[in-house]
N, C-alpha and C positions, 0 to 999 in steps of 0.2 A: 456160127453163133452171132446173134444180133448184138449191136452196140448196147442196146438197152439191157439185155440179159447180162452182158459183161459188166456193165455198171452196177447192176443190182448184186451180182455175185461179189464184186470188189467191196461194195458198201457193207454187205453182210459180213465178209471176212474181217474188215476193219472194226465193225461194231463188236464182233466177238472178241477181237484183240483188246479193244478198249475195256470190255467187261472183265477180261482176264487180268488186265493191269490193275484193276481195283482190288484184286485178291493177291497182289504182289507177285504175279507170274511175269517173267521177262517178256516184253513186247518188241524189243529192239530189232529183232530180225525182220519184223513186219515193216519197219521203216526203211529197210535197205533200198538203195537206189536201184531201180530197174533201168531208168534213163533211156538213152537213145539207141544203144547198141542192138543190132539185130541178133547177136549171139551172146546174151548175158552169161556171165560166169557163174556156174552153178554152185561153187563151193562157198559162196558168200555166207549163206545162212549158218553153216557149221563153223565158219572161221570167226564170226563176230560174236562170240559168246557173251559179250557184255563186260569182259575184263578191261580195266583201264590200263593203258600202256605204261610200261616201266614201273610196275608196282614194287620191284625189288630195290628201287632207289628212292630216296626222299627227294623232294623238290630242291632242298638246299644242296644236296650232293650233285644233282644234275646241273644246277645253275653254276656250280663252280668249275664245270668242265669247259676248257677253252674250245673255240670253234673246231679245231682240228680233232678233238676227241669226241665230238658229238657225232654219233653214227646215224646218219639219215640214209635209209635204204633206197628211197626214190631218187631218180636221176637228176631231178631239178627241184630246188627249194629255196625259199627266202623267208627270213624273219625280219619284220619291220615294226618299229614303234610308230603308232598312228599320228600322234600330235606333231612330232618333229620330222617324220619321214626317214628317220635314222635306220639304216639297214644293219642289223646286229649279226646276222648269219646269212650266207648265201652259198649255194652249190649249183654250178652251171646255170646261173640265174638268167642268162640272156639268150639261151638257145630257144628258138621258136618251135613250139610243139602244139598239137591239137589240144584245146582246153576243155572240150565237151561242154557240159552245162555251166561250168564256171563262167562261160560267156555271158550268162544271165546277170552277172554283176553289172556289166555295162548296160544291159537292157534295163535293169531296174534303175541305174543312174539316170538314163534318159527319161524314164517315166517320172522320177522325182524332179528332174529338171523341168519337165513340162507342168507338173503340179505347182512348182515354185513360180513359174512364169504365169500361171493362171490360165493357161491354154486348155487345161483339163482339170477336172475335179474329182475327188474320191467317190462322190455319189453319182457321177456320170454313168449312163448305161452304155455298154460297149456291145455291139452286135458281132457275132462270130460269122465270118465268111466261109464259103465252101473250102477255100484254100486253107484257111486257118484250121478248120475242123479236120482236114486231111492229114495233119501232121502225125507222124508215127512216133515211136519211142515213148518216153515218159509223157503222159497227158492226163487231163481230167475229163476227157471224152465230151468236150463241148460240141453241141449239134449245130449244123448250119442254121443261121437265123436266131440261135439262142442269145439272150442278152445276160450279161453279168456286170455288176458295178466295177469301176476301176479298183476299188478297195478289195473286192473278191478276186479280181484278176491278179492283183499283187500277191494275195495269199497263195493262189494257185502256183505262181511262179516261184515265190521265195520258199514255200513249204514243200510242194509236190513237184517242183521243177517241171511245170507243164509247158510243153512245146506249143500246144495249141493256143494257150493263153498268151504266150509271148508274141506269136504272130498277130493275134487279134489286137493286142495293144499296139504293136508296130503299125498296123493298118489304121488304127484309130488316131494315133498321134500324127503320122506322116502320109497317110493315104495309101502307102504300099510298103511292103517289107524292104524292097530295094532302097527306097528313099531313107527309111529308118536305118538301114545298115550303113548308108553313106554318112549319116550323122553319127553313128557309132564310131566309124573310122575317123571322122573329123574330131570328135571328142577325144578319142585316143591320142591323136596327134597333139592336141592341145595339152595333154597330160604328160607328154614326153614318152609315150609308149612306142618306142622305136622299132620293136620287133613284133608288132601286132598287125594283123590284117583279118578283119571280119568279113565273112561271106554271107552269114545268116545271123538271125537274132537269138537263136536257141542253142546253138552249139552242136547240131547234128554234124557228123563227119562230112567234110567237103573239102575238095582240093583247094589249097591256099588259105584255109581257115585256121590261123595259128596265132599264138601269143607266147609270152615267156613268163617265167615265175615272177621276175621283177615287175613286168608290166601288169600282171594280175595284182600284185601288191599295190601298185600305183593307183589303179582304178578302185580297188577295195578301199584304200585310204580316202580317196575323194568321196566315195559313197558314204562311209561311216562317219567321216568328220563333217561333211556338209549336210548330210541327212541322217542324223543319228536315229530318227524315227524308223529307219529300216529295220532296226532290231525288234520292233514291235511285231514284225512279220517274221523275221528269220528265227525268232525264239519260240514260235508256235510249234508245239510238238504234234498235237492232233486236233483237228477241227473239221466240222462238216460244213459243206456248202449245199445249196439247193439248186438242182437243175429244173428250170421251168421251160418246157418245150411243148410242142403240139401234142406230144404223147402223154403230157401231164407232168406233175412235180415229183421229183425223187431226190432223196438225200445221197450225197456222195462224200466219202471220208477222205480227208487229206492227212497224210502222215509225213513227217519231216524226214528228208533223206539224209540229214546231218545228225549222225549219232551223238556227236559231242554235245548237242543241245540237251540230251538226257544224261549223258555219262560224265561230262566234264564240268565241274562246279563253276569255273570261270568263263565258260562259253558265252558268247554273245551272237554267234552266227558263223559263217555267212552263206556260203554256197559250195555244194558238192558238184562233181561231174564224173561221168564215166561212159566211155564208148569203147568199141573194139580198137580204134586207132589211138585214142587218148589214154587208154587204160583208166587208172583211178586218180582223180584230182580233187583238191579242195582248197578253198580260201577260208581258213578258220580264223575267226576273231575271238579274242577273249579279253577280259578286263579284270585287274586285280589291283587294289590299293591306288586307284586312280590312274593306272597305266593301262592303255589299250594296245594290244599286240595283234599283228596280222601274220599268220603262218600260212604260207602257200606251198603246196605239195603238188607236183605234176609227174605223171607217168608211173605211179606206183603199181606194183604187180597185183596187189589185192586191196580190197577196201580196208581190211584190218591194218595193213601196212600204212596206208594213207593216213588213217586217224592216229595210229601210234606215232608216226613221224610228226604229225601236227602237234600232238600233246607234248612230245619231247621238246620241240622248239618253243612252244608257249611257256612251258615250265622253266626252260633255260632263260628265256627273256625275263620273266617275272622275278626269278632269283638273282639275275645279274644286274638289273637296271633299277635306278630310282630317278624320279622326275622332279625337276624344279620348275615351277611356273610363277609368273608375276604379271599381274594386270593392274597394279596400284597406280594412282594418278602420279604423273611426273612431278618431281620436286620443283622444277621451274615452271611457272604458270604462264609466262609470256616472254616474247623475244622482241627486242627493239628492231624497228624497221626504219630504214633511211629513205627519205624522199617520198613518204606515203601520206595519204590523207589521214591515216592514223599513225601514231608514234610507235605502236607495238602491235603484235598479233598474238592471240592465245595459242597455247601449245597443247596438242593431243598426242597420245601414243597411238601407233599405227596398228596395234593388236596386242595379244597376250604373248609374252616371251616364254618359251619353253626350252629347257635344257635337259637332255638325257645323259645321266652320268652312269658310267660302267666301271668306275674306279673305286667306289666306296668312299668318295669324298664326303665331308661334312657339309651338307647343303645349307645348314643354318649359318654358315660363315660366308655365304655369297655376299659380295659387296656391290653396290651400285654407285655409278658416277654419271652425272648428267653433263653432256657437252652440247652447247648450242652455238649457232652461228654468230660470229661477232661482226659480220659485214653483210647483213641481210638488207637488200634494197627492194623497193616497190618497182613494179607490181608483184604482189604475192597472191598465189591462188590457193584456195583451200586444198589441203592435201600435199602441198609442196613440202619437201623435206627441210626442216629447220634445225635438226640436231639428232642426238643419239642418247639413249641410256646404255652405258657400257657395264657389263656384268663380269665379275672376276672372282676367282678363288685363289687366295695366297699370292695375289699380285699377277696371276695369269688370266688373261681375258678368256672367257668361255662363250661370249657372244654379245650381241648388241641388238637393241630394239630402236627403230627409227621413230623420231618425233616429227610430227607434221603440223602445218598451220591449221588452225581451227576455223578460219574464215578468210575471205578475200580482202586484200588491202590494195586499193587502186593507187596509181602514181599520182602525186600531188601536182596540181597546175597552179598558175599565178593566183587565181582567186582563193585557192586553199592556203597558200602562203600568206596572203593578205589577211585572211580570216585568223590564221594562227598568230600573226603579229598583233592584230587588234585584240585577240583574247589575252595575249601576254600583257599588253598594255593595261587593259582593264584589270587583270589580276594584280599587277604591281600597285596600281592606285588603291585598290581595295586593301592590300596589305599595309600600305602607308597609313590609311585611315584607322586601321586596327592598331 
C-alpha cells in the first residue's frame, strides 16, 4: 500500500473521529500512542476507556497520603515542582531506562533554544531529507523534499510524536542528526542529567539510549520554565496540517498522544513515549493555583497505568504543596562603596524568590530581612553580590535571595579624589552663604 494511500486513510479516520466528538462520542482511543514500537500492544484501546484515575478518592484524601503510602505501579517515577525544582516524590528515580519518545522533550528544548538565539524562526521552511522521511514508528509521513514550517514541525513533534519531523528539525538546526544528538548530550550534561545518554533525537530503541526519571524531570523543568510557550503546542488535542508534495496537496490529521490533555483538568502537557523496550512513559505537566508540577513515569506496563500513576502524583502534589513567591523591590536601594568613583551602587534582586511549603505553614507570616555588605570596595561590577534578602517563618530561615549591584563602579584614582575634595569645598562654601 503506497504512503499516499496510508496518509489518506489516516486522515479519513481522524476526520470521522473529529465528527463523532462533536456529538459527544469518546475519541480518546484514537489519540492512543502508536509511537516507535514494532509490536504495539493491542490491548490499549480497550484499557483506556476514558475513566480518570483514582476516582474513588478525592484529591484532598490523596494529597494527605505520605510518600510511602502512594502506590505507584511503574518501576520509576518522580514528582517535581517546577519553579523551585523541589522533588516531592521519587521511586527508583536514578535508574537509567529507555525513555522512548519522552526523548523529544530534549529535542523540543534545543528547537526552542535555536528560536531564542535567532538562528531559526517559526516561519522558516524546513525541507525533509530522504533519511528523515525514512523514519519508522510514529510519524506524519513527510515525503522526501517536502517542506513544512518550523511551527508546523513543532506541532508534529509535540502533538503526534513525529519521528520524521524530529530528524528533519535536527538536520535543519545542526546539519545532521549526529551533531544534533551531540548537542542534546551537551545540554543534558549542563542540566545535571547524570544518568542520560542520547543516541538519537526521537527515542527509537537503540543500544545505550537511556535516561532516568529524575533526568526527565530536569529537562522538562528547563523546557516549561524557560519556554512556557511549549504549552501552546503540547495542549493541542487535534489539528490538521497540509502536505504539499509533487503529488499534490492533502490534509493530514494530528491527534495528541497525551490523553491527559483531554481527560485531566489541570494538564498542561508534556510528552508521552512507548516502545517495546521502554514500555510506557510520560512526562506529565499540570498547573493548579499557580503551582506547576512535573510527574514522570517510566516503564509502566500499560498506557492506562502510565496515566493513572501520573494523575495520582499530580493530585498528591497539588494537595500537599503551597507556593510562596516574592519579586518585590528590595527595601535597601543602594549600598556604600569604598574607594570608588561613586560613593554607592544601586541594588537589584537577582530574581524571583520561590519557596515550596509542604507543612501547611501560614505563608502570610513570612518575614523578610535585608542584609547588605558593610565593607564593599571598588571596583564593583554589575551583577556582583552585595547582599541578601533573608526569608523566615517563626524565626526559622526558609531561604534567601541574592542582591546584586545594578551597575559598575570603577576604582577611584587621584583625579577622582581631587574632584571629590573640590566638590566638598564648593558645597561647604555654598552652605555658609545660605
